[in-house]
C-alpha positions in Angstrom: 55.8 93.3 -24.6 53.3 92.2 -27.1 54.4 91.6 -30.8 51.2 91.3 -33.4 51.7 90.1 -37.2 49.2 90.8 -39.0 48.3 89.9 -42.8 46.0 92.2 -43.8 43.7 91.9 -47.0 41.7 94.4 -48.6 38.3 96.1 -47.0 35.9 93.6 -48.0 38.2 90.7 -47.3 38.0 89.6 -44.0 37.9 85.7 -44.4 41.9 85.8 -45.5 42.5 88.1 -42.7 45.5 86.4 -40.0 46.2 88.5 -37.0 48.4 86.9 -34.4 49.8 87.9 -31.2 53.2 87.1 -29.3 54.7 87.5 -26.4 57.7 88.9 -25.6 60.3 86.6 -23.7 63.4 87.6 -23.4 64.7 86.7 -26.3 61.6 84.3 -27.8 58.4 84.7 -28.4 55.8 83.3 -27.1 52.7 82.3 -29.1 49.5 83.8 -27.0 46.8 83.1 -29.9 45.3 83.7 -33.4 42.3 85.1 -35.3 41.3 85.0 -39.0 38.1 86.2 -40.3 38.4 89.9 -38.6 37.2 93.1 -39.4 38.6 96.4 -38.8 36.9 97.1 -35.5 38.3 93.1 -34.2 42.0 94.5 -35.1 41.6 97.6 -33.3 39.8 95.3 -30.2 42.7 93.2 -30.2 45.2 96.2 -30.1 43.2 98.0 -27.1 43.2 94.9 -25.3 47.0 93.9 -25.8 48.0 97.4 -25.0 46.4 97.5 -21.8 48.8 94.3 -21.3 51.9 95.9 -22.0 53.5 98.1 -25.0 52.9 96.6 -28.5 54.4 96.4 -31.7 52.5 95.6 -34.6 54.3 94.6 -37.5 51.3 95.1 -40.6 51.7 93.0 -44.1 50.5 95.6 -46.3 51.1 99.2 -47.8 50.9 102.1 -45.0 51.5 104.7 -47.5 51.3 105.4 -51.1 53.5 107.9 -53.5 51.7 110.9 -54.7 51.6 110.8 -58.2 51.5 107.0 -58.6 54.2 103.9 -58.7 56.6 102.8 -56.7 57.8 104.3 -53.4 61.1 104.8 -52.8 61.3 101.5 -50.4 59.5 99.5 -52.8 62.3 100.1 -55.0 64.9 99.4 -52.6 63.1 96.3 -50.8 62.9 94.8 -54.9 66.2 94.9 -55.5 66.8 93.8 -51.7 65.2 90.9 -52.5 65.7 90.2 -55.9 69.5 89.8 -54.6 68.3 87.1 -52.5 66.9 84.8 -55.6 63.6 86.2 -55.0 61.0 86.9 -57.6 60.5 90.8 -58.0 56.9 91.0 -58.8 55.9 89.8 -54.8 56.6 94.0 -54.3 53.3 95.7 -56.3 53.5 99.5 -56.3 50.5 100.6 -53.3 48.6 102.1 -56.0 48.3 99.5 -58.4 44.6 98.4 -59.2 44.9 95.2 -57.4 46.7 96.5 -54.5 44.9 99.9 -54.0 42.3 98.6 -52.2 44.6 96.6 -49.3 46.5 100.2 -49.2 43.5 102.3 -48.5 42.9 99.8 -45.3 46.5 99.3 -44.0 46.3 103.6 -44.3 42.6 103.8 -42.1 43.6 100.9 -39.5 46.9 102.3 -39.1 45.7 105.7 -38.4 43.1 104.8 -36.6 45.5 102.4 -34.2 47.3 105.8 -33.5 44.7 107.5 -31.6 43.6 104.4 -29.8 43.5 105.9 -25.9 45.3 102.8 -24.3 47.6 103.0 -21.4 50.7 101.6 -23.0 52.7 102.7 -26.3 51.8 101.2 -29.5 54.6 101.5 -32.7 53.5 99.5 -35.9 55.9 98.9 -38.8 55.2 97.7 -42.4 56.4 94.2 -42.7 57.1 92.0 -46.3 56.8 88.4 -44.7 58.3 86.6 -47.9 61.6 89.0 -47.3 61.7 88.4 -43.5 61.6 84.4 -44.6 63.4 84.9 -47.6 66.0 86.8 -46.1 66.5 84.4 -43.1 66.6 80.7 -44.8 69.6 78.8 -45.3 71.0 78.8 -49.0 70.3 75.3 -48.7 66.6 75.5 -48.2 65.6 78.9 -50.1 63.7 77.4 -53.0 61.0 77.5 -49.9 60.1 80.5 -50.4 59.1 80.8 -53.7 57.0 77.9 -53.5 54.9 78.4 -50.2 51.8 79.7 -51.2 51.1 77.2 -53.5 52.3 74.5 -51.5 50.9 72.8 -48.5 54.0 70.4 -47.8 56.6 73.8 -48.3 54.1 75.4 -46.0 54.5 72.6 -43.1 58.5 72.6 -43.3 58.7 76.5 -42.9 56.0 76.1 -40.3 58.7 74.3 -38.5 61.2 76.3 -39.6 59.6 79.3 -37.6 59.8 77.8 -34.5 63.6 77.3 -34.9 63.7 81.0 -35.3 62.6 81.6 -31.2 58.7 81.6 -32.3 57.3 79.5 -29.5 54.7 77.0 -28.6 52.9 77.5 -32.4 49.9 75.6 -32.6 49.8 72.3 -35.1 49.9 72.9 -38.6 46.6 73.0 -40.4 45.8 72.4 -44.2 45.5 76.4 -43.8 46.8 79.0 -46.5 49.8 81.1 -46.7 47.9 83.6 -44.6 48.7 82.1 -41.0 52.5 81.7 -42.2 52.6 85.5 -43.2 51.2 86.5 -40.0 53.7 84.6 -38.0 56.6 85.9 -40.1 55.1 90.0 -39.9 55.8 89.4 -36.1 58.8 87.8 -36.9 60.0 90.9 -38.8 58.1 93.5 -36.4 60.0 91.6 -33.5 63.2 92.0 -35.1 62.7 95.7 -36.1 62.2 96.4 -32.7 65.5 95.0 -30.9 67.4 94.9 -29.1 68.5 91.1 -29.2 67.7 91.1 -33.0 68.2 93.4 -36.0 65.9 93.7 -39.8 67.6 92.4 -42.3 66.7 95.3 -44.8 65.0 98.5 -43.1 63.9 101.4 -45.3 63.5 104.3 -42.8 60.3 106.5 -42.6 60.0 109.8 -44.4 56.9 111.7 -42.6 54.5 112.9 -43.6 53.8 111.1 -46.3 55.9 107.9 -45.3 55.2 107.7 -41.6 56.4 104.3 -40.4 59.4 102.2 -41.3 59.5 99.2 -43.5 61.1 96.3 -43.1 62.0 92.6 -43.6 
């Protein structure tokens, strides 16, 4: 099984879109590759390639639906309550139709529907993941403050990078002075892996409610 984590940016921001690929090996994920500065077609090509090798699980950091009429989805409200209970900031959960989110939402919806229409030999499943919540809900109390600053602080990103290795993400490459998108893509893979099971379970999950909200939402 291949687990893919995608930190998606808006349609005109390929540079900050990062894709990671891991191979599931019992209760570990072995790092295979990562890519950034990628287009929609690059993502579809990678999913196609991996789905010719085995089952694929895609964890995507982007809204994959929106609330009819605008505002929060029920899952957004529930996840916001969950992360605030952990000590995280509520502003990291934004309505999919917010001006600064709407193009990301558009890209997420478009890509997931295109992935579903791929002609591949092995099944592909998709889950919406919030990487910050994946990290924050798994950090120890003594290390928790790191989830609040890793996007701004390189030294904290290095700490989180090493911490990901202790979450059984194996053979990660050396962490360079990269932005947080690389961490978020790996955390999206971690969340998708736990969502798929069976060795682990997500720390929070809001079930899909088709047809308007066709994908589970987890961390």
